[in-house]
N, CA, C and O atoms as a Tinker XYZ file with bonds, in Angstrom:
   520  protein
     1  N      0.852000   -1.182000    0.000000    73     2
     2  CA     0.000000    0.000000    0.000000    64     1     3
     3  C      0.896000    1.243000    0.000000    63     2     4     5
     4  O      1.859000    1.343000    0.760000    81     3
     5  N      0.548000    2.166000   -0.863000    73     3     6
     6  CA     1.267000    3.433000   -0.895000    64     5     7
     7  C      0.463000    4.464000   -0.118000    63     6     8     9
     8  O     -0.680000    4.214000    0.263000    81     7
     9  N      1.060000    5.613000    0.112000    73     7    10
    10  CA     0.341000    6.653000    0.849000    64     9    11
    11  C     -0.871000    7.149000    0.069000    63    10    12    13
    12  O     -1.825000    7.650000    0.665000    81    11
    13  N     -0.846000    7.014000   -1.268000    73    11    14
    14  CA    -1.988000    7.437000   -2.076000    64    13    15
    15  C     -3.204000    6.528000   -1.913000    63    14    16    17
    16  O     -4.327000    6.926000   -2.224000    81    15
    17  N     -2.982000    5.325000   -1.430000    73    15    18
    18  CA    -4.092000    4.402000   -1.219000    64    17    19
    19  C     -4.346000    4.133000    0.254000    63    18    20    21
    20  O     -5.130000    3.247000    0.596000    81    19
    21  N     -3.693000    4.887000    1.128000    73    19    22
    22  CA    -3.926000    4.696000    2.555000    64    21    23
    23  C     -5.320000    5.213000    2.923000    63    22    24    25
    24  O     -5.790000    6.189000    2.338000    81    23
    25  N     -5.977000    4.572000    3.880000    73    23    26
    26  CA    -7.326000    4.994000    4.269000    64    25    27
    27  C     -7.390000    6.460000    4.719000    63    26    28    29
    28  O     -8.374000    7.145000    4.439000    81    27
    29  N     -6.370000    6.940000    5.402000    73    27    30
    30  CA    -6.383000    8.333000    5.863000    64    29    31
    31  C     -6.343000    9.299000    4.671000    63    30    32    33
    32  O     -7.089000   10.278000    4.636000    81    31
    33  N     -5.486000    9.023000    3.714000    73    31    34
    34  CA    -5.386000    9.886000    2.533000    64    33    35
    35  C     -6.689000    9.878000    1.742000    63    34    36    37
    36  O     -7.167000   10.926000    1.307000    81    35
    37  N     -7.258000    8.697000    1.560000    73    35    38
    38  CA    -8.514000    8.585000    0.817000    64    37    39
    39  C     -9.619000    9.359000    1.531000    63    38    40    41
    40  O    -10.422000   10.027000    0.880000    81    39
    41  N     -9.670000    9.277000    2.854000    73    39    42
    42  CA   -10.683000   10.021000    3.619000    64    41    43
    43  C    -10.507000   11.528000    3.436000    63    42    44    45
    44  O    -11.487000   12.254000    3.272000    81    43
    45  N     -9.276000   11.991000    3.463000    73    43    46
    46  CA    -8.997000   13.414000    3.258000    64    45    47
    47  C     -9.426000   13.840000    1.852000    63    46    48    49
    48  O    -10.031000   14.899000    1.684000    81    47
    49  N     -9.122000   13.035000    0.860000    73    47    50
    50  CA    -9.473000   13.365000   -0.522000    64    49    51
    51  C    -10.984000   13.347000   -0.726000    63    50    52    53
    52  O    -11.512000   14.145000   -1.501000    81    51
    53  N    -11.683000   12.451000   -0.042000    73    51    54
    54  CA   -13.148000   12.429000   -0.164000    64    53    55
    55  C    -13.766000   13.653000    0.482000    63    54    56    57
    56  O    -14.755000   14.188000   -0.018000    81    55
    57  N    -13.195000   14.098000    1.580000    73    55    58
    58  CA   -13.663000   15.351000    2.186000    64    57    59
    59  C    -13.370000   16.536000    1.264000    63    58    60    61
    60  O    -14.198000   17.433000    1.109000    81    59
    61  N    -12.195000   16.526000    0.661000    73    59    62
    62  CA   -11.840000   17.592000   -0.283000    64    61    63
    63  C    -12.793000   17.587000   -1.479000    63    62    64    65
    64  O    -13.203000   18.647000   -1.952000    81    63
    65  N    -13.142000   16.405000   -1.961000    73    63    66
    66  CA   -14.078000   16.296000   -3.080000    64    65    67
    67  C    -15.441000   16.856000   -2.697000    63    66    68    69
    68  O    -16.040000   17.607000   -3.466000    81    67
    69  N    -15.933000   16.498000   -1.517000    73    67    70
    70  CA   -17.234000   17.006000   -1.056000    64    69    71
    71  C    -17.198000   18.527000   -0.921000    63    70    72    73
    72  O    -18.140000   19.207000   -1.329000    81    71
    73  N    -16.124000   19.061000   -0.355000    73    71    74
    74  CA   -15.993000   20.510000   -0.207000    64    73    75
    75  C    -15.928000   21.183000   -1.575000    63    74    76    77
    76  O    -16.505000   22.254000   -1.765000    81    75
    77  N    -15.239000   20.573000   -2.518000    73    75    78
    78  CA   -15.106000   21.129000   -3.867000    64    77    79
    79  C    -16.453000   21.156000   -4.582000    63    78    80    81
    80  O    -16.785000   22.132000   -5.255000    81    79
    81  N    -17.232000   20.074000   -4.432000    73    79    82
    82  CA   -18.565000   20.039000   -5.040000    64    81    83
    83  C    -19.436000   21.138000   -4.441000    63    82    84    85
    84  O    -20.161000   21.819000   -5.166000    81    83
    85  N    -19.370000   21.313000   -3.128000    73    83    86
    86  CA   -20.142000   22.376000   -2.482000    64    85    87
    87  C    -19.696000   23.760000   -2.959000    63    86    88    89
    88  O    -20.526000   24.651000   -3.140000    81    87
    89  N    -18.403000   23.938000   -3.162000    73    87    90
    90  CA   -17.887000   25.210000   -3.666000    64    89    91
    91  C    -18.407000   25.485000   -5.079000    63    90    92    93
    92  O    -18.863000   26.589000   -5.376000    81    91
    93  N    -18.334000   24.480000   -5.937000    73    91    94
    94  CA   -18.845000   24.637000   -7.304000    64    93    95
    95  C    -20.339000   24.964000   -7.263000    63    94    96    97
    96  O    -20.812000   25.840000   -7.987000    81    95
    97  N    -21.065000   24.259000   -6.421000    73    95    98
    98  CA   -22.504000   24.492000   -6.288000    64    97    99
    99  C    -22.792000   25.919000   -5.824000    63    98   100   101
   100  O    -23.656000   26.596000   -6.382000    81    99
   101  N    -22.066000   26.373000   -4.801000    73    99   102
   102  CA   -22.273000   27.734000   -4.283000    64   101   103
   103  C    -21.939000   28.780000   -5.343000    63   102   104   105
   104  O    -22.703000   29.724000   -5.543000    81   103
   105  N    -20.817000   28.621000   -6.014000    73   103   106
   106  CA   -20.436000   29.593000   -7.038000    64   105   107
   107  C    -21.407000   29.594000   -8.211000    63   106   108   109
   108  O    -21.592000   30.615000   -8.874000    81   107
   109  N    -22.016000   28.455000   -8.458000    73   107   110
   110  CA   -22.953000   28.347000   -9.575000    64   109   111
   111  C    -24.335000   28.892000   -9.258000    63   110   112   113
   112  O    -25.069000   29.293000  -10.162000    81   111
   113  N    -24.692000   28.910000   -7.986000    73   111   114
   114  CA   -26.059000   29.289000   -7.628000    64   113   115
   115  C    -26.185000   30.643000   -6.949000    63   114   116   117
   116  O    -27.283000   31.195000   -6.888000    81   115
   117  N    -25.103000   31.184000   -6.444000    73   115   118
   118  CA   -25.184000   32.512000   -5.829000    64   117   119
   119  C    -25.394000   33.566000   -6.907000    63   118   120   121
   120  O    -24.867000   33.439000   -8.012000    81   119
   121  N    -26.159000   34.603000   -6.592000    73   119   122
   122  CA   -26.357000   35.651000   -7.603000    64   121   123
   123  C    -25.048000   36.390000   -7.881000    63   122   124   125
   124  O    -24.461000   37.002000   -6.989000    81   123
   125  N    -24.616000   36.321000   -9.111000    73   123   126
   126  CA   -23.389000   36.995000   -9.526000    64   125   127
   127  C    -23.577000   37.474000  -10.953000    63   126   128   129
   128  O    -23.301000   36.732000  -11.896000    81   127
   129  N    -24.029000   38.669000  -11.122000    73   127   130
   130  CA   -24.163000   39.132000  -12.508000    64   129   131
   131  C    -22.780000   39.252000  -13.157000    63   130   132   133
   132  O    -21.869000   39.874000  -12.610000    81   131
   133  N    -22.652000   38.647000  -14.322000    73   131   134
   134  CA   -21.383000   38.705000  -15.044000    64   133   135
   135  C    -21.327000   39.961000  -15.894000    63   134   136   137
   136  O    -22.292000   40.287000  -16.585000    81   135
   137  N    -20.211000   40.666000  -15.849000    73   135   138
   138  CA   -20.073000   41.829000  -16.728000    64   137   139
   139  C    -20.079000   41.380000  -18.192000    63   138   140   141
   140  O    -19.774000   40.226000  -18.493000    81   139
   141  N    -20.418000   42.272000  -19.075000    73   139   142
   142  CA   -20.417000   41.940000  -20.496000    64   141   143
   143  C    -19.018000   41.542000  -20.937000    63   142   144   145
   144  O    -18.025000   42.106000  -20.478000    81   143
   145  N    -18.952000   40.570000  -21.828000    73   143   146
   146  CA   -17.664000   40.114000  -22.348000    64   145   147
   147  C    -17.009000   39.043000  -21.512000    63   146   148   149
   148  O    -15.918000   38.586000  -21.855000    81   147
   149  N    -17.630000   38.627000  -20.433000    73   147   150
   150  CA   -17.025000   37.619000  -19.558000    64   149   151
   151  C    -17.518000   36.219000  -19.928000    63   150   152   153
   152  O    -17.096000   35.239000  -19.314000    81   151
   153  N    -18.390000   36.113000  -20.906000    73   151   154
   154  CA   -18.991000   34.835000  -21.276000    64   153   155
   155  C    -17.927000   33.791000  -21.626000    63   154   156   157
   156  O    -18.038000   32.643000  -21.196000    81   155
   157  N    -16.912000   34.158000  -22.386000    73   155   158
   158  CA   -15.863000   33.209000  -22.763000    64   157   159
   159  C    -15.105000   32.761000  -21.512000    63   158   160   161
   160  O    -14.847000   31.570000  -21.341000    81   159
   161  N    -14.750000   33.698000  -20.644000    73   159   162
   162  CA   -14.032000   33.339000  -19.418000    64   161   163
   163  C    -14.869000   32.441000  -18.527000    63   162   164   165
   164  O    -14.328000   31.607000  -17.801000    81   163
   165  N    -16.191000   32.603000  -18.576000    73   163   166
   166  CA   -17.089000   31.753000  -17.811000    64   165   167
   167  C    -16.962000   30.305000  -18.280000    63   166   168   169
   168  O    -16.969000   29.383000  -17.463000    81   167
   169  N    -16.849000   30.107000  -19.565000    73   167   170
   170  CA   -16.714000   28.738000  -20.096000    64   169   171
   171  C    -15.367000   28.133000  -19.694000    63   170   172   173
   172  O    -15.286000   26.941000  -19.397000    81   171
   173  N    -14.330000   28.938000  -19.685000    73   171   174
   174  CA   -13.021000   28.453000  -19.228000    64   173   175
   175  C    -13.103000   28.075000  -17.754000    63   174   176   177
   176  O    -12.518000   27.079000  -17.327000    81   175
   177  N    -13.829000   28.873000  -16.982000    73   175   178
   178  CA   -14.037000   28.552000  -15.568000    64   177   179
   179  C    -14.749000   27.226000  -15.382000    63   178   180   181
   180  O    -14.388000   26.442000  -14.505000    81   179
   181  N    -15.767000   26.968000  -16.211000    73   179   182
   182  CA   -16.470000   25.685000  -16.150000    64   181   183
   183  C    -15.517000   24.542000  -16.492000    63   182   184   185
   184  O    -15.483000   23.523000  -15.802000    81   183
   185  N    -14.753000   24.719000  -17.554000    73   183   186
   186  CA   -13.816000   23.693000  -17.978000    64   185   187
   187  C    -12.818000   23.378000  -16.861000    63   186   188   189
   188  O    -12.585000   22.211000  -16.546000    81   187
   189  N    -12.239000   24.403000  -16.272000    73   187   190
   190  CA   -11.254000   24.199000  -15.208000    64   189   191
   191  C    -11.890000   23.596000  -13.958000    63   190   192   193
   192  O    -11.285000   22.749000  -13.301000    81   191
   193  N    -13.099000   24.025000  -13.628000    73   191   194
   194  CA   -13.777000   23.495000  -12.440000    64   193   195
   195  C    -14.031000   21.998000  -12.588000    63   194   196   197
   196  O    -13.838000   21.242000  -11.636000    81   195
   197  N    -14.459000   21.562000  -13.767000    73   195   198
   198  CA   -14.757000   20.152000  -13.948000    64   197   199
   199  C    -13.507000   19.328000  -14.224000    63   198   200   201
   200  O    -13.509000   18.120000  -13.987000    81   199
   201  N    -12.448000   19.943000  -14.715000    73   199   202
   202  CA   -11.151000   19.272000  -14.773000    64   201   203
   203  C    -10.727000   18.928000  -13.336000    63   202   204   205
   204  O    -10.317000   17.803000  -13.052000    81   203
   205  N    -10.831000   19.911000  -12.443000    73   203   206
   206  CA   -10.499000   19.685000  -11.035000    64   205   207
   207  C    -11.410000   18.669000  -10.386000    63   206   208   209
   208  O    -10.963000   17.875000   -9.558000    81   207
   209  N    -12.680000   18.680000  -10.747000    73   207   210
   210  CA   -13.626000   17.712000  -10.206000    64   209   211
   211  C    -13.230000   16.298000  -10.632000    63   210   212   213
   212  O    -13.264000   15.371000   -9.822000    81   211
   213  N    -12.864000   16.137000  -11.880000    73   211   214
   214  CA   -12.409000   14.828000  -12.358000    64   213   215
   215  C    -11.176000   14.361000  -11.606000    63   214   216   217
   216  O    -11.079000   13.197000  -11.218000    81   215
   217  N    -10.237000   15.268000  -11.403000    73   215   218
   218  CA    -9.010000   14.937000  -10.679000    64   217   219
   219  C     -9.317000   14.497000   -9.252000    63   218   220   221
   220  O     -8.844000   13.450000   -8.808000    81   219
   221  N    -10.107000   15.294000   -8.533000    73   219   222
   222  CA   -10.412000   14.947000   -7.140000    64   221   223
   223  C    -11.209000   13.659000   -7.034000    63   222   224   225
   224  O    -10.957000   12.850000   -6.141000    81   223
   225  N    -12.159000   13.456000   -7.922000    73   223   226
   226  CA   -12.944000   12.215000   -7.893000    64   225   227
   227  C    -12.063000   11.015000   -8.191000    63   226   228   229
   228  O    -12.256000    9.939000   -7.627000    81   227
   229  N    -11.109000   11.198000   -9.064000    73   227   230
   230  CA   -10.201000   10.107000   -9.422000    64   229   231
   231  C     -9.321000    9.708000   -8.242000    63   230   232   233
   232  O     -9.145000    8.518000   -7.981000    81   231
   233  N     -8.773000   10.678000   -7.532000    73   231   234
   234  CA    -7.887000   10.315000   -6.418000    64   233   235
   235  C     -8.653000   10.005000   -5.131000    63   234   236   237
   236  O     -8.115000    9.363000   -4.228000    81   235
   237  N     -9.909000   10.459000   -5.045000    73   235   238
   238  CA   -10.709000   10.155000   -3.857000    64   237   239
   239  C    -11.257000    8.731000   -3.902000    63   238   240   241
   240  O    -11.588000    8.161000   -2.863000    81   239
   241  N    -11.353000    8.167000   -5.073000    73   239   242
   242  CA   -11.840000    6.799000   -5.241000    64   241   243
   243  C    -10.860000    6.021000   -6.122000    63   242   244   245
   244  O    -11.177000    5.689000   -7.264000    81   243
   245  N     -9.671000    5.733000   -5.587000    73   243   246
   246  CA    -8.607000    5.144000   -6.409000    64   245   247
   247  C     -8.887000    3.716000   -6.883000    63   246   248   249
   248  O     -8.273000    3.270000   -7.852000    81   247
   249  N     -9.780000    3.003000   -6.240000    73   247   250
   250  CA   -10.054000    1.623000   -6.651000    64   249   251
   251  C    -11.056000    1.546000   -7.793000    63   250   252   253
   252  O    -11.224000    0.495000   -8.411000    81   251
   253  N    -11.720000    2.664000   -8.070000    73   251   254
   254  CA   -12.660000    2.709000   -9.188000    64   253   255
   255  C    -11.942000    3.248000  -10.414000    63   254   256   257
   256  O    -11.233000    4.253000  -10.349000    81   255
   257  N    -12.136000    2.568000  -11.522000    73   255   258
   258  CA   -11.538000    3.034000  -12.775000    64   257   259
   259  C    -12.162000    4.358000  -13.210000    63   258   260   261
   260  O    -13.323000    4.643000  -12.917000    81   259
   261  N    -11.381000    5.142000  -13.901000    73   259   262
   262  CA   -11.909000    6.365000  -14.511000    64   261   263
   263  C    -12.467000    5.966000  -15.872000    63   262   264   265
   264  O    -11.751000    5.961000  -16.873000    81   263
   265  N    -13.746000    5.632000  -15.892000    73   263   266
   266  CA   -14.377000    5.189000  -17.128000    64   265   267
   267  C    -15.538000    6.104000  -17.473000    63   266   268   269
   268  O    -15.783000    7.107000  -16.801000    81   267
   269  N    -16.240000    5.743000  -18.522000    73   267   270
   270  CA   -17.347000    6.568000  -18.971000    64   269   271
   271  C    -18.429000    6.747000  -17.920000    63   270   272   273
   272  O    -19.032000    7.816000  -17.825000    81   271
   273  N    -18.683000    5.709000  -17.128000    73   271   274
   274  CA   -19.725000    5.801000  -16.113000    64   273   275
   275  C    -19.332000    6.783000  -15.011000    63   274   276   277
   276  O    -20.163000    7.563000  -14.545000    81   275
   277  N    -18.086000    6.745000  -14.605000    73   275   278
   278  CA   -17.619000    7.689000  -13.575000    64   277   279
   279  C    -17.687000    9.122000  -14.089000    63   278   280   281
   280  O    -18.100000   10.031000  -13.368000    81   279
   281  N    -17.279000    9.317000  -15.340000    73   279   282
   282  CA   -17.335000   10.651000  -15.933000    64   281   283
   283  C    -18.775000   11.116000  -16.102000    63   282   284   285
   284  O    -19.076000   12.289000  -15.884000    81   283
   285  N    -19.669000   10.205000  -16.488000    73   283   286
   286  CA   -21.074000   10.569000  -16.631000    64   285   287
   287  C    -21.675000   10.954000  -15.278000    63   286   288   289
   288  O    -22.457000   11.901000  -15.196000    81   287
   289  N    -21.318000   10.233000  -14.230000    73   287   290
   290  CA   -21.795000   10.583000  -12.887000    64   289   291
   291  C    -21.327000   11.978000  -12.488000    63   290   292   293
   292  O    -22.078000   12.733000  -11.870000    81   291
   293  N    -20.092000   12.322000  -12.836000    73   291   294
   294  CA   -19.588000   13.664000  -12.530000    64   293   295
   295  C    -20.299000   14.718000  -13.375000    63   294   296   297
   296  O    -20.574000   15.818000  -12.897000    81   295
   297  N    -20.593000   14.383000  -14.619000    73   295   298
   298  CA   -21.309000   15.323000  -15.479000    64   297   299
   299  C    -22.726000   15.561000  -14.965000    63   298   300   301
   300  O    -23.302000   16.625000  -15.193000    81   299
   301  N    -23.287000   14.570000  -14.272000    73   299   302
   302  CA   -24.616000   14.757000  -13.680000    64   301   303
   303  C    -24.625000   15.916000  -12.686000    63   302   304   305
   304  O    -25.651000   16.572000  -12.508000    81   303
   305  N    -23.504000   16.167000  -12.047000    73   303   306
   306  CA   -23.408000   17.330000  -11.153000    64   305   307
   307  C    -23.631000   18.598000  -11.963000    63   306   308   309
   308  O    -24.361000   19.491000  -11.533000    81   307
   309  N    -23.008000   18.682000  -13.130000    73   307   310
   310  CA   -23.201000   19.837000  -13.999000    64   309   311
   311  C    -24.637000   19.961000  -14.479000    63   310   312   313
   312  O    -25.182000   21.063000  -14.553000    81   311
   313  N    -25.251000   18.823000  -14.806000    73   311   314
   314  CA   -26.651000   18.833000  -15.251000    64   313   315
   315  C    -27.548000   19.332000  -14.123000    63   314   316   317
   316  O    -28.444000   20.145000  -14.350000    81   315
   317  N    -27.305000   18.847000  -12.912000    73   315   318
   318  CA   -28.110000   19.297000  -11.767000    64   317   319
   319  C    -27.927000   20.785000  -11.498000    63   318   320   321
   320  O    -28.887000   21.484000  -11.173000    81   319
   321  N    -26.707000   21.264000  -11.631000    73   319   322
   322  CA   -26.457000   22.694000  -11.431000    64   321   323
   323  C    -27.219000   23.516000  -12.461000    63   322   324   325
   324  O    -27.856000   24.513000  -12.119000    81   323
   325  N    -27.156000   23.102000  -13.713000    73   323   326
   326  CA   -27.872000   23.836000  -14.759000    64   325   327
   327  C    -29.380000   23.788000  -14.517000    63   326   328   329
   328  O    -30.075000   24.778000  -14.746000    81   327
   329  N    -29.886000   22.648000  -14.057000    73   327   330
   330  CA   -31.321000   22.545000  -13.744000    64   329   331
   331  C    -31.692000   23.477000  -12.593000    63   330   332   333
   332  O    -32.747000   24.110000  -12.626000    81   331
   333  N    -30.838000   23.565000  -11.580000    73   331   334
   334  CA   -31.117000   24.466000  -10.461000    64   333   335
   335  C    -31.034000   25.924000  -10.907000    63   334   336   337
   336  O    -31.836000   26.749000  -10.470000    81   335
   337  N    -30.080000   26.247000  -11.768000    73   335   338
   338  CA   -29.972000   27.611000  -12.276000    64   337   339
   339  C    -31.211000   27.992000  -13.086000    63   338   340   341
   340  O    -31.638000   29.147000  -13.071000    81   339
   341  N    -31.777000   27.029000  -13.783000    73   339   342
   342  CA   -32.981000   27.278000  -14.574000    64   341   343
   343  C    -34.126000   27.765000  -13.687000    63   342   344   345
   344  O    -34.969000   28.549000  -14.122000    81   343
   345  N    -34.146000   27.293000  -12.443000    73   343   346
   346  CA   -35.244000   27.630000  -11.533000    64   345   347
   347  C    -34.968000   28.859000  -10.669000    63   346   348   349
   348  O    -35.751000   29.174000   -9.774000    81   347
   349  N    -33.872000   29.546000  -10.930000    73   347   350
   350  CA   -33.627000   30.804000  -10.225000    64   349   351
   351  C    -34.009000   31.953000  -11.148000    63   350   352   353
   352  O    -34.054000   31.792000  -12.368000    81   351
   353  N    -34.281000   33.100000  -10.564000    73   351   354
   354  CA   -34.596000   34.264000  -11.396000    64   353   355
   355  C    -33.360000   35.106000  -11.688000    63   354   356   357
   356  O    -33.436000   36.070000  -12.451000    81   355
   357  N    -32.226000   34.754000  -11.092000    73   355   358
   358  CA   -31.016000   35.559000  -11.246000    64   357   359
   359  C    -29.896000   34.830000  -11.989000    63   358   360   361
   360  O    -28.857000   35.431000  -12.260000    81   359
   361  N    -30.078000   33.565000  -12.322000    73   359   362
   362  CA   -29.083000   32.809000  -13.102000    64   361   363
   363  C    -29.797000   32.160000  -14.276000    63   362   364   365
   364  O    -31.013000   31.975000  -14.242000    81   363
   365  N    -29.055000   31.817000  -15.302000    73   363   366
   366  CA   -29.648000   31.148000  -16.459000    64   365   367
   367  C    -28.923000   29.831000  -16.716000    63   366   368   369
   368  O    -27.708000   29.724000  -16.550000    81   367
   369  N    -29.691000   28.849000  -17.120000    73   367   370
   370  CA   -29.117000   27.563000  -17.509000    64   369   371
   371  C    -28.553000   27.693000  -18.915000    63   370   372   373
   372  O    -29.052000   28.468000  -19.730000    81   371
   373  N    -27.513000   26.930000  -19.186000    73   371   374
   374  CA   -26.863000   27.053000  -20.492000    64   373   375
   375  C    -26.301000   25.708000  -20.929000    63   374   376   377
   376  O    -25.574000   25.052000  -20.183000    81   375
   377  N    -26.648000   25.308000  -22.145000    73   375   378
   378  CA   -26.055000   24.090000  -22.696000    64   377   379
   379  C    -24.564000   24.296000  -22.963000    63   378   380   381
   380  O    -23.786000   23.344000  -22.913000    81   379
   381  N    -24.171000   25.530000  -23.243000    73   379   382
   382  CA   -22.748000   25.824000  -23.452000    64   381   383
   383  C    -21.960000   25.591000  -22.163000    63   382   384   385
   384  O    -20.828000   25.109000  -22.209000    81   383
   385  N    -22.551000   25.929000  -21.014000    73   383   386
   386  CA   -21.897000   25.658000  -19.733000    64   385   387
   387  C    -21.736000   24.148000  -19.533000    63   386   388   389
   388  O    -20.686000   23.677000  -19.098000    81   387
   389  N    -22.784000   23.408000  -19.855000    73   387   390
   390  CA   -22.735000   21.955000  -19.710000    64   389   391
   391  C    -21.690000   21.346000  -20.653000    63   390   392   393
   392  O    -21.000000   20.394000  -20.288000    81   391
   393  N    -21.581000   21.892000  -21.850000    73   391   394
   394  CA   -20.557000   21.423000  -22.788000    64   393   395
   395  C    -19.168000   21.712000  -22.246000    63   394   396   397
   396  O    -18.270000   20.881000  -22.376000    81   395
   397  N    -18.978000   22.876000  -21.641000    73   395   398
   398  CA   -17.680000   23.213000  -21.052000    64   397   399
   399  C    -17.366000   22.275000  -19.886000    63   398   400   401
   400  O    -16.214000   21.885000  -19.697000    81   399
   401  N    -18.384000   21.912000  -19.107000    73   399   402
   402  CA   -18.195000   20.945000  -18.023000    64   401   403
   403  C    -17.715000   19.611000  -18.595000    63   402   404   405
   404  O    -16.768000   19.009000  -18.088000    81   403
   405  N    -18.380000   19.163000  -19.652000    73   403   406
   406  CA   -18.025000   17.886000  -20.282000    64   405   407
   407  C    -16.605000   17.939000  -20.852000    63   406   408   409
   408  O    -15.849000   16.976000  -20.720000    81   407
   409  N    -16.240000   19.055000  -21.483000    73   407   410
   410  CA   -14.886000   19.182000  -22.025000    64   409   411
   411  C    -13.843000   19.179000  -20.911000    63   410   412   413
   412  O    -12.744000   18.655000  -21.097000    81   411
   413  N    -14.174000   19.754000  -19.762000    73   411   414
   414  CA   -13.254000   19.717000  -18.626000    64   413   415
   415  C    -13.009000   18.299000  -18.144000    63   414   416   417
   416  O    -11.870000   17.925000  -17.864000    81   415
   417  N    -14.064000   17.513000  -18.045000    73   415   418
   418  CA   -13.920000   16.111000  -17.633000    64   417   419
   419  C    -13.150000   15.313000  -18.678000    63   418   420   421
   420  O    -12.292000   14.499000  -18.337000    81   419
   421  N    -13.457000   15.549000  -19.949000    73   419   422
   422  CA   -12.757000   14.855000  -21.026000    64   421   423
   423  C    -11.281000   15.246000  -21.054000    63   422   424   425
   424  O    -10.416000   14.395000  -21.260000    81   423
   425  N    -10.996000   16.519000  -20.850000    73   423   426
   426  CA    -9.599000   16.971000  -20.823000    64   425   427
   427  C     -8.844000   16.292000  -19.690000    63   426   428   429
   428  O     -7.691000   15.897000  -19.861000    81   427
   429  N     -9.488000   16.153000  -18.528000    73   427   430
   430  CA    -8.820000   15.456000  -17.424000    64   429   431
   431  C     -8.576000   13.998000  -17.799000    63   430   432   433
   432  O     -7.474000   13.487000  -17.601000    81   431
   433  N     -9.585000   13.326000  -18.336000    73   431   434
   434  CA    -9.443000   11.907000  -18.664000    64   433   435
   435  C     -8.325000   11.691000  -19.688000    63   434   436   437
   436  O     -7.513000   10.778000  -19.540000    81   435
   437  N     -8.287000   12.524000  -20.714000    73   435   438
   438  CA    -7.233000   12.387000  -21.736000    64   437   439
   439  C     -5.874000   12.780000  -21.185000    63   438   440   441
   440  O     -4.872000   12.126000  -21.472000    81   439
   441  N     -5.836000   13.840000  -20.398000    73   439   442
   442  CA    -4.573000   14.266000  -19.791000    64   441   443
   443  C     -4.029000   13.234000  -18.828000    63   442   444   445
   444  O     -2.819000   13.018000  -18.765000    81   443
   445  N     -4.910000   12.595000  -18.079000    73   443   446
   446  CA    -4.498000   11.552000  -17.137000    64   445   447
   447  C     -3.884000   10.374000  -17.893000    63   446   448   449
   448  O     -2.855000    9.830000  -17.494000    81   447
   449  N     -4.536000    9.996000  -18.990000    73   447   450
   450  CA    -4.029000    8.874000  -19.781000    64   449   451
   451  C     -2.646000    9.211000  -20.360000    63   450   452   453
   452  O     -1.737000    8.382000  -20.324000    81   451
   453  N     -2.494000   10.413000  -20.885000    73   451   454
   454  CA    -1.210000   10.835000  -21.448000    64   453   455
   455  C     -0.145000   10.891000  -20.367000    63   454   456   457
   456  O      0.962000   10.390000  -20.562000    81   455
   457  N     -0.470000   11.500000  -19.220000    73   455   458
   458  CA     0.481000   11.624000  -18.119000    64   457   459
   459  C      0.914000   10.246000  -17.626000    63   458   460   461
   460  O      2.098000   10.019000  -17.376000    81   459
   461  N     -0.026000    9.338000  -17.487000    73   459   462
   462  CA     0.302000    7.989000  -17.024000    64   461   463
   463  C      1.249000    7.294000  -17.987000    63   462   464   465
   464  O      2.224000    6.665000  -17.577000    81   463
   465  N      0.950000    7.414000  -19.262000    73   463   466
   466  CA     1.817000    6.754000  -20.249000    64   465   467
   467  C      3.199000    7.384000  -20.294000    63   466   468   469
   468  O      4.208000    6.682000  -20.355000    81   467
   469  N      3.240000    8.698000  -20.265000    73   467   470
   470  CA     4.514000    9.386000  -20.437000    64   469   471
   471  C      5.405000    9.287000  -19.202000    63   470   472   473
   472  O      6.616000    9.101000  -19.324000    81   471
   473  N      4.813000    9.412000  -18.015000    73   471   474
   474  CA     5.627000    9.486000  -16.810000    64   473   475
   475  C      5.498000    8.277000  -15.904000    63   474   476   477
   476  O      6.510000    7.688000  -15.526000    81   475
   477  N      4.306000    7.898000  -15.552000    73   475   478
   478  CA     4.147000    6.831000  -14.567000    64   477   479
   479  C      4.552000    5.469000  -15.114000    63   478   480   481
   480  O      5.261000    4.720000  -14.442000    81   479
   481  N      4.115000    5.142000  -16.316000    73   479   482
   482  CA     4.466000    3.845000  -16.869000    64   481   483
   483  C      5.948000    3.772000  -17.202000    63   482   484   485
   484  O      6.572000    2.725000  -17.025000    81   483
   485  N      6.519000    4.873000  -17.683000    73   483   486
   486  CA     7.950000    4.899000  -17.982000    64   485   487
   487  C      8.748000    4.697000  -16.692000    63   486   488   489
   488  O      9.714000    3.934000  -16.665000    81   487
   489  N      8.337000    5.386000  -15.627000    73   487   490
   490  CA     9.024000    5.270000  -14.352000    64   489   491
   491  C      8.890000    3.850000  -13.818000    63   490   492   493
   492  O      9.856000    3.291000  -13.299000    81   491
   493  N      7.710000    3.265000  -13.941000    73   491   494
   494  CA     7.470000    1.917000  -13.441000    64   493   495
   495  C      8.309000    0.911000  -14.217000    63   494   496   497
   496  O      8.906000    0.013000  -13.623000    81   495
   497  N      8.360000    1.055000  -15.539000    73   495   498
   498  CA     9.120000    0.087000  -16.338000    64   497   499
   499  C     10.626000    0.246000  -16.104000    63   498   500   501
   500  O     11.356000   -0.744000  -16.156000    81   499
   501  N     11.099000    1.449000  -15.852000    73   499   502
   502  CA    12.538000    1.621000  -15.602000    64   501   503
   503  C     12.928000    1.083000  -14.235000    63   502   504   505
   504  O     14.073000    0.680000  -14.030000    81   503
   505  N     11.982000    1.073000  -13.293000    73   503   506
   506  CA    12.281000    0.511000  -11.970000    64   505   507
   507  C     12.386000   -1.009000  -12.025000    63   506   508   509
   508  O     13.093000   -1.620000  -11.224000    81   507
   509  N     11.673000   -1.619000  -12.981000    73   507   510
   510  CA    11.677000   -3.070000  -13.062000    64   509   511
   511  C     12.805000   -3.597000  -13.924000    63   510   512   513
   512  O     13.058000   -4.802000  -13.936000    81   511
   513  N     13.479000   -2.734000  -14.636000    73   511   514
   514  CA    14.562000   -3.218000  -15.486000    64   513   515
   515  C     15.835000   -3.370000  -14.660000    63   514   516   517
   516  O     16.062000   -2.647000  -13.690000    81   515
   517  N     16.638000   -4.312000  -15.064000    73   515   518
   518  CA    17.876000   -4.599000  -14.319000    64   517   519
   519  C     19.024000   -3.856000  -14.896000    63   518   520
   520  O     20.145000   -3.973000  -14.402000    81   519
C-alpha cells in the first residue's frame, strides 16, 4: 500500500471532493451578474472546475476506474447545477456551460491517460529493469 491508497489519505481526498462540489454548487447558484464580455471566461471557468472535479474524484476513489460511467456521474453534477440555475430568477441555464463541463472532464481523462503513459508507466518500467 502506498500513501496514495492509505485509508487516511482517501478520507482526506473524499472530504476535499465534497468541499469542492459544495464550492462549485455555491459559485454556480449565488447571484453573480457577469459583466459583459465575460462569457468566454465563464466557459473556461467551467472547464477548469470540472477538470479539477475529475481529478479529485479520481484520487478520492482510487479503486474505481476512470471510465465513462464515472465521468457521466460527474457530469450529472453539472446537469443538476444547470437545472437548479434554470429555476432561479437571477441565473440562467446554459447548454454551453454543460458542454464546457463535459470538455473539462474529457480533458482530465485524456490528460491523465497521457500523463500515465509518459511518466508513470515509464518510471514503473525503468524501476523493473535490471
